[in-house]
Every structure is written in C-alpha cells, then in structure tokens.
N, C-alpha and C positions, 0 to 999 in steps of 0.2 A: 649766273652766280651759284645757283644751287643744282645745276645739272650734274656735278660730280656725285651727288647723292643717288640720282637715278642710275648713273654708270656703275656705282658700287653694287646696286641691286641687280643690275643686268650681269655683272661679273659673277655674282652669287648664282644667278639663274643658270648661267653657262656651266658653272662648276657642278651644281646639283643635278643638271641634266647629263653631265658627262660629255659635253661637246667641246670640240676644238674651235668651232666657229658658230656664232649665234646668228641665224637668219631671221628675217622679219616674222616668218611663220612659226618660229620656235617661241615667240612671245605668247603664243596661244596654247602651248603645251603645258599641262599641269606639272608643277614642280614637285608636288607631294603626291605620293600614291593615294588612291582613293581612300579616304577615311570614311568608312561606311558606318554611320550612326543612325539607326532607325529611330526617329523621334516622332512620337504620336502627336496629334494636334493638342491633346490635353497637356502633354509635357511641354510643347512649344508655348502654350499659353502661360504656363508657370514660369518658364525661362524668361519670357518677355516681361512679365510682371515683376519677377525677382530682380531683373537687370535694371528696372526703373526705380528701385529703392532709393538711390541717391537723389532722386527728384522729389522725394517726400510723398505724403499721402494723397494730396489733391489729384495730381495727374494719374497716379496709380489707381485711384478709385474710379476715375473716368473710364480708363481702359478696362478695369474689372467689370464695371457696369456694361460697357459695350460688349464684352464677351457673354455676359449673362443674358443680355437683351438681343443677342444674335445680330449685331451690327455687321458681322463678317459673313459674307457668302463664301464659304470655304471649300465646299466639295465640288468636284467636277460633275457636270450634268450635260445631257444631250442638248446641243444648240448653244451651250454657254461659251462665251468668248474666252480666249486665252489671255495671258498677261495678268497684271495686278494694278489696281488703282484705288484711290480714295475719292469718294464723291458724295454729293448731298446738296442740300440747299439751306438757306438761312433758317427755315422752319422745320428741318428734319435732322436726324442724327447724321454724322459724317460716316456713311457706310463704306465698307471695304469689299471689293471684289478680288478674289484670288482663287487659285486652284492648288490647294495644299498638297504637297508630296511629303512623305515622311523622311525628309532630307534636311541637312543643315541649311542648305540654300534657302529652303522655304521658311525656315525659322527667321532668317534675316529679312526675307521679303515681308513677313508678317510684322516684324519690328519696324521696318521702313514705312509701311503703309499706316501703321499706327502713329508714327511720327506726324504724318500728314493729318490724320484724323484728329489727333490731340490738338494740333495747331488750329484746325478748323473749329473744333468744339470750343476751345478757350477764346478764340477770336470772336466767335458768334455770341458767346455769353457776355463778353465785355464791350463789344462795339455795336453801334447801330448798323443796319443792313449795308448802308452805303460804304462803311469802312470795314466790313467784316472779311472782305476778300484780301488776298495778299499776292505779292509778285513772285515770279519764279526765283528771283534773287534770294528771297528768304525762305521759300518753300522747301528747297533741298536742304537747308540747314536743319530744319526740324526733323526731317526723315532720316538724315544721315547721322544726326546725333544719337537717336535711339539705337541705330546700328552700332555706333561706337560704344555705347554703354553695354549693349548685348555682348559685343566682342570682349570687352573688359571683364564682364561677369564670367563668361565661358572660359576665358583664359585663366582667370583666378582659380576656377574649379579644376581645370585641366592641370594646372601647376600643383594644386593640392593633392590631386590623384596620381601625380607622376606620369600623366599620359602625354608622352613626348610627341607621338604622332598627331594627336589632336592640337597640341600647342603649335606645332609647325604648320598645320593646316590653317589654323586661325590667324597666325602671324602672316602667313603667305596671303591669305584672303585680304587682310588689311593692307599689306604691301601692294597687292594688285590694284586695290582701290586707289591708292596714291598714284600708281603708274598710269592707270587708265582714266581716272577722273581728274586728277590735278595736272599731271604732265601732258597726257595725250590731248585733253580738251584745250589746254593752253596752246599746244601745237596747232590744233585746229583753228583756234582764234587768231593766232599769228598768221596763218595762211589766209584766212578771211581778210584780215587787215591789209596784208600785202597785195591781194588782188584788187581790193577796193582802191588802194593807193595807185595801182596801175591805171585804173579807169580815171581817177582824179587827175592824172598826169596826161590825159588824153591819148594814152597808148592803147593799141588793140589788145583785147584780152582773148587770146587764142587758147585752144586746148593744149597745144605744145608748150606755151609759156606757163600755163597753170601747172602742168606736169613738172616742168623744170623747177618752178618755185616750190612745189610741194615736196619734191625729191630732196631739194637742198635743205629745206627746214627739217625734214626727217633725219638727214645725215648730221645736221647740227645738233639735234636733240639727242640722238642715240650714240653719237661719237664713235670711238674706235671699238666699242663693245659689241656693236651689231653690224653685220655686213648688209647694208641696205642696197639691194639690187636695183637696177634701172626700172624694172617693172613696177616697183613700189610707188613710183611717181604718179601712176595713173589712179591710185586708190581714191583720190579726191572725188572721182566721178561716181563712186558708188556710196558715198557717205551722205545720207539724207539730210543731216544737219545743215549742210551747206545750201540747201534749197529752201531754207526758212530764213527768218530774220536773224540778224547778228545776235546770237544769244549764248553760244556754247561756253563762253568764258564763265558764265554763271555756275556751271558745274564745278569749276576750279575754285571759285570764291566760296561756293557752298560747302565743299568738303573742308576747306581751310577754316572757315568760321565754325563749322560743326566740331571738328577735331579740337580746335582751340577752346571752345565752350565746354566740351566734354571734359577736357583736362582741368579747366577752372572748377567745374562742378565737383569733380572727384577730389581736388586738392583743397578748395576753399569751403565747400559745403554750403550751408544755408544762404549766405550773401549771394553767391554765384547762382544758386538755384532760383532765388527770388528775382534776380535780374533776368534770368532766362525765361521764367514764367511770365513776367511782364512783357518781354519781347513777344512771346506767343500771343498774349492777350491784346497786343497792339494792333494785330491785323494789318489793315492798310491805312491806319490813322496818321502815320508819318511816312517819310521816305524810307526806303529800305536801309540806306546808310545810317540814318538817324535811329531807326529801330535797333539795328545791330550795335551802334554806339551805346545805347542804353543798356544793352546786355553785356557790355564790356569788350566789344570787338570793334576796333576802328579800321574798317576796310579801305580808308583813304591812305593807310600806311602799309608797309610790307610786313608789319609785325605778325598779324594772324597767319599769313602764308609761311613765314619763317618758323613760327611756332608749330604749325602743322608738319612742316618738313623736318623739324627736330624730332617729332614723334615718328615720322617715316624712318629716320636714321636710327632711332632707338629700336624700331621693329626689325630693321635689317640686322643690327648688331645681335639681337636676341636669336634671330634665325641662323646667323653665322655660327653662334655658339652651340646651338642645338644640332645643327647639321654637321659640325665637326670639321 
C-alpha cells in the first residue's frame, strides 16, 4: 500500500545520481556530496542538549549531569572496542561507550545512545529492579526519538542559515533511515515469515528456494525503480539477523513509533511530553504494546506506521524541492 512512497524516493535517488538505471549497489552510494562539518565533542554535547529542549527540563538535566559526571567513554584508546552502546546496572549510571569522531554521524550516534541511557535512567528511578529492564520493541523507540529531535533542531538551524547542502544532507539522512530501517527491515521480516511458512507446510527449505523467495521479495519491494539482478537473491546468506530469533520487525515498529512520537511532542508540547516520559519510566512494568499505548501510540493499528511514512513523504518532497 505504501510502497509507492519508497519508489518515489528511489526515483529521486536515480535522478540525483544521474543514472539511467538504478542497481542494488547504487543504493549504497551517497546521494549528497560529502558535507564536511567538523563538530567538536563540546559542540556535539550542546547540540544534543539543545535538541532535547522540547522534552523539558527533567530529561535535559539527566543528560547534562551525565556529561558532567563523565558517563560517556568518548575517546579512542588502545585496546578499546569499536562501536557504540549504552550499558550499566540497576545500581550504576547508564554509561555510554563510543569513539567520537568530529563528524555529523558521531553526533547522531551520541544522541542515539543517550536515548537508551535516558530510558534506562528514568526506568531505574521509577521501577523496582525486576521491572527496570525493557524489551527491544521499546528500546529503539527511545534512541531513535532523540535522533529525530536532533535532526529537527539541526534542520531548523540549517534553514535559518540558508545552508542548502546541510539541509539536503540531513533530509537524505532521514530518508535513508526510513528506507533501511522501516522498509528494508520489513522486507527482512517478510522473508523470515515466508521461509518459516515453508517449513510449517513440511516442504524442504533449500538454499535455492530461499534465494528464489528473497529475490522475489526484493523485486516486489523495489519495483520498476531498481534493476534487481539474480545475484541479489543470495544476499540472505550474509545477513546475520537471520541467524537470530525472529526480531527484525522491531526496527520497523521502533522507527515508526519514534517518528510518530517526535511529531506529537513537537506539535502538542507538554501533554505529549508527559505521556512520553511516563513511557520511559514504565520500564518493563507492562507489555510493550501497553506502554506505547500509554504514550499515545497504538501499534495494534497501522496508524503509527502511516504517520511515519507521511513524514517520509514530506522529507522526499522537501528534498525534491531543494534538488531542483
């Protein structure tokens, strides 16, 4: 039903890259020339805190305190692992590990991990230990929401400054999140469902059959806008998600809920903020569905997904206008 929105974005990608035909590997080529903005860690901290202003003083003070008390292990060091994550226990602060680079991408990583840490902090403050943990289903909502607020703040600043390149970069970054997190992860989930159905029907699950199924789903999703070659069918074999429990759909539900919540917060103000903070404080005290319902997001209906895809469509329209 909403695949035409993805196809519109892919058509724009083809136009901006100056290609007559879009291949699968062209989906990984940057659409916007490198927007080099050296952002110091101090500047990144300010950006994250400023972008959190719509959430009010309480969460902002938590993050400010975390920066002051050095909850973030931010610098590269010998023997330090790569990647980024939030971790801690019921009796400790929710620490963050990352390796900050003075790039826009690192600023968004910082916001993402603070989303997790803020969730953990408020949950542990409000809940007994047994209910302080939370599921993957809701975890990605908190982290993605802070990214959405950061993107909103930076876009506002870029518009005010007339920085067209930065506007396009930020819009494209948002659009790519929708493509890779909402659509692609749903594609993955559909593939997983189909191969499980094969087993349930007592059919042999062979590599050739899985390749055929995966290729067909990719062609259905990307439509006429992308030339999906036969070799793309074997991609399932290199995707680690498929070797774990059936969970990838939660990335799609997470971004949908986060984008919808961010829009509510920016439009409604305090009532939406209070619902959202109560959701974070809820930890694991209710089911994930009920926690989100309390925040104003009913994931038993298509409404949050459609609301998120409306934002995707608005993002594409603004990109089309700027790209000319």
